[in-house]
C-alpha positions in Angstrom: 0.0 0.0 0.0 1.4 3.4 -1.0 2.1 5.8 1.8 0.3 9.1 2.0 2.2 12.4 1.9 1.8 12.8 5.7 3.1 9.3 6.3 6.1 9.8 4.1 6.8 13.1 5.9 6.5 11.4 9.2 8.9 8.7 8.2 11.5 11.2 7.0 11.2 13.1 10.3 11.6 9.8 12.2 14.8 9.0 10.4 16.0 12.6 11.0 15.2 12.2 14.7 17.2 8.9 14.9 20.2 10.5 13.2 19.9 13.6 15.5 19.7 11.4 18.6 22.7 9.3 17.7 24.8 12.2 16.6 24.0 14.3 19.7 24.7 11.3 22.0 28.1 10.8 20.4 29.0 14.4 21.3 28.0 14.2 25.0 31.5 13.1 26.3 34.3 14.0 23.9 34.5 17.6 25.3 35.7 15.9 28.5 37.4 12.6 27.4 39.5 14.2 24.7 41.3 16.4 27.3 42.6 13.7 29.5 45.1 12.1 27.1 46.7 15.5 26.2 46.2 17.2 29.6 49.9 17.5 30.1 50.3 19.3 26.8 47.3 21.6 27.5 48.7 22.5 30.9 52.1 23.2 29.5 50.7 25.3 26.7 48.5 27.4 29.0 50.7 27.4 32.1 47.9 25.6 34.0 48.7 24.3 37.5 47.6 20.8 38.6 45.1 22.3 41.0 43.4 24.3 38.2 43.5 21.2 36.1 41.5 19.6 38.9 39.0 22.4 38.7 38.7 21.7 34.9 37.8 18.1 35.7 35.1 19.3 38.1 33.5 21.6 35.6 31.2 18.9 34.2 29.6 18.3 37.6 29.1 22.0 38.2 27.5 22.5 34.8 25.3 19.4 35.0 24.1 20.5 38.4 23.5 24.1 37.5 22.6 24.3 33.8 20.6 21.1 33.5 17.9 22.6 35.7 17.2 25.2 33.1 16.4 22.6 30.4 12.7 22.2 31.1 12.2 26.0 30.9 14.0 26.2 27.6 12.1 23.3 26.2 8.8 24.9 27.0 9.9 28.1 25.3 11.7 26.7 22.2 10.4 23.1 22.1 12.6 20.1 22.9 14.2 20.1 19.5 15.0 23.8 19.7 16.5 23.5 23.2 18.7 20.6 22.1 19.7 22.6 19.0 20.7 25.5 21.3 22.8 23.1 23.4 24.5 21.6 20.4 25.3 25.1 19.1 26.8 26.1 22.4 28.8 22.9 22.5 30.1 23.5 18.9 31.1 27.1 19.7 32.9 26.2 22.9 34.8 23.4 21.4 35.8 25.4 18.3 37.1 28.4 20.2 38.6 27.0 23.4 41.8 25.6 21.8 42.8 29.1 20.8 42.2 30.7 24.2 45.1 32.8 25.2 45.1 31.7 28.9 43.6 29.4 31.5 40.6 31.6 32.5 39.3 31.9 29.0 39.9 28.2 28.4 37.9 27.3 31.5 35.1 29.7 30.4 34.9 28.2 26.9 34.9 24.7 28.4 32.0 25.7 30.6 30.1 26.9 27.5 30.6 23.6 25.8 29.6 21.7 29.0 26.5 23.9 29.3 25.4 22.7 25.9 26.0 19.1 26.9 24.0 19.7 30.1 20.9 20.7 28.1 21.3 17.6 25.8 21.9 15.3 28.8 18.5 16.3 30.3 16.5 16.5 27.1 17.6 13.6 24.9 15.6 11.1 27.0 12.6 13.4 26.6 13.2 13.3 22.8 13.1 9.5 23.0 9.7 9.5 24.8 8.3 12.1 22.4 9.5 10.8 19.1 9.6 7.1 19.8 6.9 6.4 22.4 6.6 2.7 21.3 10.3 2.1 21.1 11.7 3.7 24.2 13.8 0.7 25.2 15.5 0.2 21.8 16.1 3.9 21.3 17.5 4.3 24.8 19.9 1.4 24.1 21.0 3.0 20.8 21.5 6.3 22.6 23.6 4.7 25.4 25.8 2.8 22.9 26.4 6.1 20.9 27.3 7.9 24.2 29.9 5.3 25.2 31.4 5.0 21.7 31.8 8.8 21.5 33.5 8.9 24.9 35.9 6.0 24.1 36.7 7.1 20.6 37.6 10.6 21.8 39.9 9.1 24.4 41.5 6.7 22.0 42.2 8.9 19.0 42.9 12.4 20.3 46.6 11.6 20.8 47.0 10.1 17.3 45.1 13.0 15.8 47.4 15.4 17.7 50.4 13.6 16.3 48.9 13.8 12.8 48.6 17.5 13.2 52.3 17.8 14.0 51.9 17.5 17.7 49.6 20.5 18.0 47.2 19.7 20.8 45.0 22.7 19.8 44.0 20.9 16.6 43.9 17.6 18.3 41.1 18.7 20.6 39.6 21.3 18.3 38.6 18.6 15.7 35.8 17.5 18.0 34.0 20.8 17.2 33.6 19.5 13.7 32.0 16.3 15.0 29.6 18.4 17.1 28.8 20.7 14.1 27.8 17.7 12.0 24.9 17.0 14.5 23.6 20.6 14.4 21.7 20.6 11.1 19.4 17.7 12.1 18.4 19.5 15.3 17.8 22.8 13.5 15.4 20.9 11.2 13.8 19.1 14.2 13.4 22.4 16.0 11.1 23.5 13.1 8.9 20.5 13.6 7.4 21.3 17.0 4.0 20.1 15.9 5.3 16.5 15.8 6.6 16.6 19.4 4.3 14.5 21.3 3.2 16.3 24.5 5.2 15.2 27.5 2.1 15.4 29.6 1.5 17.2 32.9 3.4 15.8 35.8 1.4 13.8 38.3 1.3 15.5 41.7 3.2 13.7 44.4 2.4 13.8 48.1 3.0 17.5 49.0 4.0 16.4 52.5 6.8 14.2 51.2 10.2 15.6 52.2 13.0 13.7 50.5 15.6 15.3 52.7 14.1 13.4 55.6 14.3 10.1 53.8 17.4 7.9 54.4 17.0 6.1 51.1 17.1 9.4 49.2 20.3 10.5 50.9 21.8 7.1 50.3 21.1 7.4 46.6 22.4 11.0 46.6 25.7 10.0 48.3 26.1 6.9 46.0 25.4 9.1 42.9 27.9 11.7 44.1 30.7 9.3 45.0 30.4 7.3 41.7 30.4 10.7 39.8 33.5 11.7 41.7 35.2 8.5 40.6 34.0 8.9 37.0 35.3 12.5 36.7 38.6 11.6 38.3 39.0 8.9 35.7 38.0 11.2 32.9 40.3 13.9 34.0 43.3 12.1 35.4 43.5 8.4 34.5 45.4 8.9 31.2 47.9 11.1 33.1 48.3 8.4 35.8 49.3 5.9 33.1 51.6 8.4 31.4 53.4 9.2 34.7 53.9 5.4 35.1 56.0 5.4 32.0 53.4 4.3 29.4 53.2 6.1 26.0 50.5 8.7 25.5 48.7 6.6 22.9 48.6 3.6 25.2 47.3 5.7 28.0 44.5 6.9 25.8 43.6 3.4 24.8 43.6 2.2 28.4 41.2 5.0 29.2 39.1 4.1 26.2 38.7 0.6 27.7 37.0 2.0 30.7 34.4 3.6 28.5 34.0 0.7 26.0 33.2 -1.7 28.7 30.2 0.4 29.5 28.5 -0.6 26.2 27.8 -4.3 27.0 28.0 -4.2 30.8 25.5 -1.3 31.2 22.9 -3.2 29.3 23.5 -6.5 31.2 23.8 -4.9 34.6 20.6 -2.8 34.3 18.6 -5.8 33.0 19.7 -7.9 36.0 19.3 -5.2 38.6 15.8 -4.3 37.3 14.7 -7.9 38.0 15.9 -7.9 41.6 14.2 -6.4 44.6 17.6 -5.7 46.2 20.6 -4.3 44.3 22.9 -4.0 47.4 25.0 -7.0 46.4 25.6 -5.6 42.9 26.6 -2.2 44.3 29.1 -3.8 46.7 30.6 -6.0 43.9 31.0 -3.1 41.5 32.6 -1.0 44.3 35.0 -3.8 45.1 36.1 -3.7 41.4 36.8 0.0 41.8 38.7 -0.5 45.0 40.9 -3.2 43.4 41.5 -1.0 40.3 42.6 2.0 42.3 44.6 -0.1 44.7 46.4 -1.7 41.7 47.2 1.7 40.3 48.5 2.7 43.7 50.7 -0.3 44.2 52.1 -1.0 40.6 50.5 1.1 37.9 52.7 -0.3 35.1 52.6 -3.9 36.2 49.1 -4.8 34.9 47.6 -1.6 33.4 45.0 -3.4 31.3 43.7 -5.2 34.4 43.4 -1.9 36.3 41.6 -0.3 33.3 39.1 -3.2 33.1 38.4 -3.1 36.8 37.8 0.6 36.7 35.6 0.1 33.6 33.4 -2.3 35.6 33.3 0.3 38.5 32.0 2.9 36.0 28.8 0.7 35.7 27.7 2.2 39.0 26.1 5.0 36.9 23.4 2.9 35.2 23.0 1.0 38.4 22.2 4.1 40.4 19.7 5.2 37.7 18.0 1.8 38.0 17.9 2.1 41.8 16.4 5.6 41.6 13.6 4.3 39.4 12.9 1.3 41.7 12.9 3.2 45.0 10.0 5.6 44.1 6.5 4.2 44.6 5.1 6.3 41.8 6.3 8.1 38.7 5.9 11.5 40.4 8.1 10.4 43.3 10.7 9.0 40.9 10.9 12.4 39.2 11.5 14.2 42.5 13.9 11.5 43.7 15.9 11.6 40.5 16.2 15.4 40.7 17.2 15.3 44.4 19.7 12.5 44.0 21.3 13.9 40.9 21.5 17.5 42.1 22.8 16.7 45.5 25.1 14.0 44.0 26.7 16.3 41.4 27.3 19.0 44.0 28.9 16.4 46.2 31.2 15.3 43.4 32.6 18.8 42.6 35.5 18.8 45.1 36.8 15.4 44.3 38.8 16.0 41.1 40.0 19.4 42.5 41.3 17.7 45.6 43.0 15.0 43.6 44.7 17.6 41.4 45.9 19.5 44.5 47.2 16.4 46.1 49.0 15.4 42.9 50.6 18.8 42.7 51.7 19.0 46.3 52.8 15.4 46.8 54.5 15.1 43.5 53.0 11.8 42.6 49.8 9.7 42.5 50.1 7.6 45.6 48.4 10.1 47.9 45.5 10.9 45.4 45.0 7.2 44.7 45.0 6.4 48.4 42.1 8.9 48.7 40.2 7.2 45.8 40.7 3.8 47.5 39.3 5.2 50.7 36.3 6.8 49.0 35.2 3.5 47.5 34.4 2.3 51.1 31.6 4.9 51.7 30.5 4.4 48.1 29.9 0.7 48.8 28.1 1.5 52.1 25.8 4.0 50.4 25.2 1.6 47.5 24.3 -1.2 50.0 21.8 1.1 51.8 20.4 2.5 48.5 20.0 -1.0 47.1 17.8 -2.3 49.9 14.2 -3.2 49.1 12.7 0.1 50.3 10.3 2.5 48.5 9.5 6.1 49.1 6.0 7.6 48.7 
């Protein structure tokens, strides 16, 4: 049967939305993961101290906590597609201009601009999935997750070779990711003009007005677990390649090792979320994932060059605490309205909690002259992370 004009248009817009979703997801991490492998060159080129470099690795958490909260307002004003388009434009501009910043303050400001764009997309891409693909949420979310992890790992693995291909110019090595971001912009400009096809998200269901999440132990356990796993993730993104380089490994190998920690998230996140979602308690999984992180950091502390691939794999498994905490948030709320509030509480408080970690790690690295003290801190932080994960994973519901 021949398709009508409306059906053909709808199909084309659907293909455009798939392309936009994948391309945007690919760009959600390279702004961060491309910096780690060449951080030494960036610091040397800008005269950046290790403490300030630690601030640089904390910027994602600051932006995600602060800018992400504006996404619903922008989506109401410009439509979901329009708000994502604005985020991609900010990301592209920040990535294109920051390599040519004349000093550290401007570099940090332009990085913040790029991260602000990512923050909008972080919040709104799941909404796009629900609006554009209401009957394929699971499949499209899986596609989105794979694209995100591939973008993160690819940027970590190829930034050093790209820098070498450009004659060792780190500015071109990290600036090339602006081109990748720009490729995703046209699809979102077109989708922004198609607001009529955005399925209404629906009015939020009112939750119990007397519910105070700050008085709920489970909510705080989730917030602490989210914050500590974010601390670990941002320390890895900002410092893990430098740790391997300081252990005597080549820059390219350090980038590949870091890429492993992201690539493992592609299959493991699917498997872990599927298993955790079928269990009433996730405490055991949280502790097991935490033990992998503890072993990985302890290995880096004791003998970083002895078994670097083993340490990278263990830390990659530890990174799966992110999909685990999202699964636990969904399961701890008794209703959808409570889950929305619980997610906002846990993520906002968690991102705020994660901000000091990378800065402290950078300061300890600078003042101690090595990685043993910072890594001892990361080993120690895995203990409260496991405790919080155990408490958050108990069969408890709020609301």
